[in-house]
N, C-alpha and C positions, 0 to 999 in steps of 0.2 A: 783425180780420185782413183784411177787405175794404175797399178804398178805391175810391170812384167816380172814374173817369178821363174821363168825357165821353161825347158822343154820336157816332155814326158818320154825320156829316153828309155825308161824301163820297158815300155811297150814294144820296143824294137829288139829286145834281147830274146834269145831262145827260151822256150818255156821252162827248161830245167834250170836256167840261171835266174829267170825272172821270179821264180818261186821264193827267192830269198830277199826280195825287195821289201817285204813287210813281215812283221812278226805275227804268227798265228797264236791266238790266245783263247780260242774257243774251247769249251768244256762240254761234258755230257749234258748239262742243263741248258747251256746256250743253244746246243743242237736241238734239244727237246723244244725249246721256245721257238726256234726257227721252223721246225717241222709242224708244230701245232698251229703256228701262224699261217703256214702254207696249206695245211690240211683242213682245219676247222674254219672254213670260210663260208661263202654264200651257199655251198652245197648242203650244209646242215639244215638250212631253212626249208629245203625241198623234200627232206626225208620223210616227213609225215605224209605228204602227198604220194611219194613213192610207195610207202608202206600201204597206203589206202588202195593203190592200184593192184598191188601184189597179194594183199591179204595177210592174215595172221601167221600162216606157216611159211609161205614163200618169201615174205618181206624180211623177217629176221634172218632166214637162211641165206638169202642173197647177200645181205650185209656182211654176214660172217664169212662167206666165201670170198667176197672182195677184200675183206680185211686180211684173210690168210694169203690171198694172192699178192696183195701189196707187200706184205711182210716178206714173202719169198723173193719178190722182185728186188726189194731193198737189200736183202742179204747178198744176192748175186751181184748187184750193182756196187755195193760197198767194197767188194773185193777187187773191183776194176779201177779203184781210185789210183792205185800205183801199178806200174808195169815195169818189167825188167829193162834195164838200160846197160849195155856192156861197158860204157864209159863212165857213167855217173851213178851207177847203182839204181835202185828202184826209183822210177821217175813219177812225180806227182802229175795229176791231170786236174786242171782248174775248171774244166767244164765237161758236160756230158758229151758234147761234140768231139772234144779232144780225145776222150777215152775211146770212143768208137773209131776215130781216125787211126789211132795207134793199133787197136785190136783187129779191126775189120777192113781197114783201107779207105781210100778217098771216096769211092762211090757211096759206100754205106754211110760215111761221115757226112757227105752232102745231103743224103736223104734224111739222116737223123737230124741234122741242123735245120732242115726245112720244117720237120714236124715240131721240133723244139721251139722254133721262133713263132710258128703258127699258134702253138699251145700257150706260150707265154703271152703273146698278144691277145689271144682269146680270153685268158684269165683276166687281163686288164679290162677287157670289154665287160665280162661277167661281173667283175667287182664294181664297175661304174654303174651298171644296171641295178645291182643289189643295193648299193649305197643310196641311190636315188629312191628306191622303193622304201627303204627304212626311214629316210628323211621325210618322205611324204607321209609315212605311217605316223610319225610323231605329230605332224600338223593335223592329220586326220583324227587321231585319238583326242587331241586337245579340242578340236571342233566338236566332236561327239560329246565330250565332257561338258562343254559350255552350252551346246544347243540341243542335246538329246540325240538318241540313236536314229531318230527319224529325219534328222537334218540332211540336206544334200551336201555332204562334205566330200566333194570330188576335186582333186588337184592333179595337175600334170607333173611329168617327171623331168622335163627338159631343163628347167632352171636349176634343179638339184644336181643333175649330171654336170652342168657347166660349173657349178660351185665345186664339186668334187674334182673336176678336171683342173681347175685353177690351183687347188691345194696340191695336186700331184705335180703340176709344173714346177712348183717351188721345191717340193721334196725330191724331185727327180734330179736336182742339182747336187745331191749327195754323191760324192765321187764313185763309190763302189760298194759291193756287198758287205765288205768287212767293216764299213762304217755305220751299219744299221742294226747292230745287235740290240741297242737300247730300244729301237723302234719295234723289233720283233718281240722283246720281252713285254712291252706295253700291249702290243697287239694280242699276244698269247693270253694275258690277263683278261683282256676284253672278250676273247673267245670263250674262256671259262665262264665269264659273267653272263653273257647272253645265252649260251647253251644251258646254263643252270636255270636262268629265268624262264626260258622256253620249257624246260623240263618241269619246273615248279608250276607254271601256268597250266600245263597239261594235266598234272596231278590234281590241281585245284578244280579244273573243269570236270574231270572224271568224278571227283568227290561230290561236286555240285550236282552233276547229273544223277548220281546214285547208281550208275551201272556203266559197264564198258561197252562202247559202241564198236562197230566193225564186224567183219565176218571172215571166214577162212578164204573165201574167193575174192575178197576185196570189193570195191565199189562196182555197181552195175554200169553197163554201157548200153547204148541204143542198139548196136549191132555187134556181132562177134568180131568183125574186122576192127571196129573202133576199140573194142576191148584189147585186142592184140596190139594195136598201135600204142595205147596207153600203157600197157604192161612193158613194152619195149622201151618207151620213153622213160618210164620209171627206172628200169635197169640202167639206162643211159645216165640218168641223174645220179644214181649210186656210183656209177663208174667215175663221174666227175668228182664225187665227194671224197674218195679215198686216196688215189695215187698222188705222189709228189716226186716221182722219179726224175722229172725234168729239172728239178732244183737240188737233187740229192748230192751230186758231186760238188756243187757250189757250197752247200752247207758243210760237207765233209772237209772241204778245203779251208774252212775257218778253224778247224780243230788243231789243238796243240798235240805234240807227241814227245815222249811216250805218255800213255800207252798207245799202241798202233791206232791210227785213225779209223781203220775198218772195225776194230773192236769197239771203240767208243760209239761209232755210228750205228752198229747193230744194236747195242744196248739202248741208244736213244730212240731208234726206230721201234723197238719192241715196246718201250715205255709209252711212246707217243701213240702208236696204233692201238694199244690196249686202252688208253685213256679216250681216244677219239671214238673207238668202237662202242665203248660204254655209253658215252654221251649220245652217239648216233642212235643206238637202240632205245635209249630213254626218250630222246626228243621225238624220234619217229614213232615209237610205240605209243607213248602217251598222247602225242598229237592226234594219231589215228583213233585211239580210244576215246578222246575227248570229242571229236567231230564226226567220226564215222563217214557216212556218205557225203558230208559237206566239208571234208577236210580241204583246207585251202592250199594253193600252190606254195605260198610262203607262210610258214607257221605263225610268225609274229604279226601278220597282217590279216589274220582271219577274223570273221565275225565272232564276237564274244570275248575278244582279247583287248577290247578298248577300255575295260575297267578291270583292275585299277589302272587308270590312265597313266599315272606317274611311273608305274612299274613297266608298262609297255614302252613309255618314252625312254626309260633308262636302258631297257634291252636294245631298242633300236639305236640309241646313241652309242652303246657298246659295239654294235655291229658296224656302224660308220667308222668309229675309231679303229676297230680291227681291220677293216678293209682298206683304210688309209695306209696302214703298215703292210698288209698283205699284198697290195698293189706293188709296192716297192720290192718285196721279197721275190715276186715273180718277174718284175720288169728289169731289175738290176742286172741279171744275167744276160738279158737281151741287149741292154745298153752296152755292157762290157764286150759282148761278141761283135756287135756292129762297129764299135769304136776301135777295137783292136784290129779288125780287118782293115778299116780305113787307115789306121796308123801304119800298118805294114805296106799298104799300097802307096801311100804318100809320105815317105819318111822325112821329108824336109818342109812340109807344108805348115806354115805358121798357124793357120786357122785350126788345124787339128792338134798341134803339139804344144802351143804356147798357153800358159796359164797366166791369169791376171788377178791381182788382189784388189778387191773393192774395199777401200779403207773404212767407209761408213755405210753400212755395217761391215765388219771385218770378215769377208767371205772371199773364197777363191773361185774364180769363174774361168771356164774354158769355152772358147767360141763354139767349137763343135758340140760339146756337151749341152750348151745352152740352146742351140738351134735344133739339133737332132732330137733331143729328148722332149723339147717343147712341141715339135711337130708330131712326134709319136703320141704324146698324150692327147693332142688335138684330134688325131686320127681315131684313137680308141673311143674318145668321147663322142665323135661324130657317128661311128658305127653303132654305139650303144643307143644314141638318140633315134637312129633309123630302125633298130630292131630291139625294142625294149620288152622282149618276151622271155620272162624269167626261166620257166621250166624247160622250154624248148631250146633255148640257147645253152643251158647247162647240159642238156642231153647231147647236143651236137658236139660241144667241147669235150665232154666225157668220152664219147666214142672216138673222136680224132686223137685224143691224147692217150687213151688206155692201151690199145694193142701195140702200136709201134714202140712206144717209150717205156711202158711198164712190162711188156711181155717179150716182144721180139728181140730188141737189141740186148737187153740183159741176158737172155738165154743164149744168144749167139756169141756174145763176148765170153760167157762162162764156158761154152763149148771150146772156143779158141784158146783161152788161157789154160784151161785144164786138159786140153787136148783129148776131149771125149771122142771116141771112135764111133762111126756110124753103126747103127743097128745093135748097139749094146743096150741092155735094159734101161739104163738111165737116159740114153739118147732117145729111145722110143717114147718113154714117159714124158719127157720134156717137149719133144716134138709134137706129140699128140695134144699135150696141153696147149701149145702154141696155136695149133690148128683150130682147136675148139674155141679158144678165146677170140681168134680171128672171126669165126662164124658169128659168135655172139656180138662182137663189135660191129660187124657189117649190118646185122639186123637192127641194132639200136641206133646206128647212124641213119639208116633209111627211115626208121620211125620218127626220129627227132627232126629230120629235115622235112618230112611230111607234116609234122606238127607245126614247124616254123612257117612253112608255106601257108598252111591253113589259117594260122593266126594272123599272118600278114594280109591275107585276102579277106578275112572276116571283118 
């Protein structure tokens, strides 16, 4: 049933030659689909809770600030996709790590790669947790519909995480990022669907209540310190919801040219961030307006959203379908990085380089891909089962991802490529911006870790 089909020799070629081993067919709208799939994920479900902690003034303002920051970062990073090469002309970079390596050197590249892999892995964990919460919400809403809201409809997450992991083991055998455009388009449609349903349910609840709940200062807390922890955790959740720097280069590498890839990517980023910010403000704002002090951590699993149960089921089903695709959008770059490194280290190893065709069904398998990706999915599923704390996990991941990948490396590469001299006005502005974002990130990371430990001990 297995037929040997050859070696993956392209992985051993230099990057500037390997770039021609496939045809780039991506457009503005496929890039928008990839971005929306990567951005509108589990983070949108926590924004009502974040808005509730921050209040009516600080909540929307923080969202707009992070939207603008993300857009600035994507503009800087888009220009780093190509770098001058004396022999071959402008050289493409197929990954964030590679762009940092060429611009800032090996040490920075190693540090960048560490944060990228941690963030990609963390997103896989977050998506596993969120998908399980949504699948449990479907079962819970059906139970309430059958037996009434006073029924004891309590279910665990573990079995749903295992189901999600099994699906990802199968989908992870898709060879690379360039083969999942169809999956991103489906996932983007699902993103719009459940974000719209969450928005509509929030509006309906506000109309049903007859007034807008919430306050300028946000929900109350037992102590001032507890309020500070909650506010910082909320900022961490918003940090998680916006940036997609760690997959931007991979998305840009799918684009055809002309026009220049950076031009298309900037347009796609502007469109995507405008759309996502609008949905975020609507979902977060109307979720807080609907529930006030009782705003749930996950918008679609809050009390009062179990009727109409079929609409809640549809929204949560859309979330699961979206996260199935979103998991691959984030994990395919990690797979590619690890497998490329192993291919370079072991150039003649059959386990790494040989492909085999399974005749029934007709699929192509690679031993390394099959084993490594399966173990990775099992790892993310196991961590998700051990730490199933939605808001706290998102806060930690947002803090870890935000400053190094969205702020520090894009700014440093911009300085290097544009040869910005020290102590010029632009240098001072961007350097001050970097330091401020670092301080914010450090505070949100501390608060989110504290929340994670407290949730684990309680």
